[in-house]
N, C-alpha and C positions, 0 to 999 in steps of 0.2 A: 581395540579394533586392529591396530597395526600389529600387535603381538599375535593375534590370531592368523593374520595374513602371513607373517614371517614364519609362524610355526608350520603352516601348511605348505609354504613354498620358500625355503630359506635362500634360494639362489639370488633373488633381487636384493635381499638384505645383505648377503655376503658381498655382492657387487657394490652396494652402497658403501660398506665399510672400506672396501678396497679403493673405490673412486675418491673418497674423502680422505684417504690415507690414515684412517683410524687404525686399520690393520692392512697394510699394503699387500700382504701376501694373501691372495684370494683364497687359496685352499685352507689356510688357517682360519680365515673368517667363516668359510663354509662349515668347517668342523665346529667352530664355536656356535654358529647359528643352529646347527643340528643338535648340539648338546644342551642348549639352554631349555629349561622347562618353563614355558611361557604361562602355564596355568597355575603355577605355584602361588601367585598372589591371591587366588581365590581361597586358598587354604589358610591364609594368615588371619589372625584375629586383629582387627583394626585397633581396638582399644589397647591391646598389649603392644602393638607396634608404636602407637603414639606415646604410651608410657615409657617404652624403651628409649625412643628418640628424644623425649623431653627430659629424661633423667640425666643424660650425659651433659647437656649444657647447664643443668641445675647443679650438678656435682662440681663443675669447674667455675661456677659463679657467673656464667654468661647471662643466665636468667634467674630471677628470684622466685618465680612461681614453681611450686612443686608439680610433679607430673599429674597428680590428682586434680590440682587446680587448673592446669592446662586442659585436661580432659573435660572437666566440669564447665569451663568457660568457653572452650573453643571447639567442642565437638557436638555436632547436632546429628544424632544417629537416625533421625526419621527417614532421611533419604536412603541411607544404607540399608535400613531394615526393610523398606519397601522394595529395594533392589534385590535383596535376598529372597523375598517372597516371589518376585517375578522370575528369578532364575530357577527356583524350585519347581515352578509350574511348567 
C-alpha cells in the first residue's frame, strides 16, 4: 500500500527520508524515490526468493535445514495463490 502511494507521489516519501536524516539531502531522496521501481516485487517468484535467502545461512552453517526443507515446512502457498487469482481478475 505505501509503495503504491510513494510511487504515485514521491514528494512525501522524499520529505520523510530528509526529516529522519536517512538522506538529509532532499533532492537526492527525491531522485531516489523517483527511480525505485515499486512494482518489481510482483514479478519475483516467492519460492525462488525463499530458496535464495535460505541458502546463504545454510551455506555458512547458521541453519541446518536445506532450502527445500525450509520451503516445505515454512511456506504455505494457499494465501499467495489466492492473491494471484484476485490480482489477475
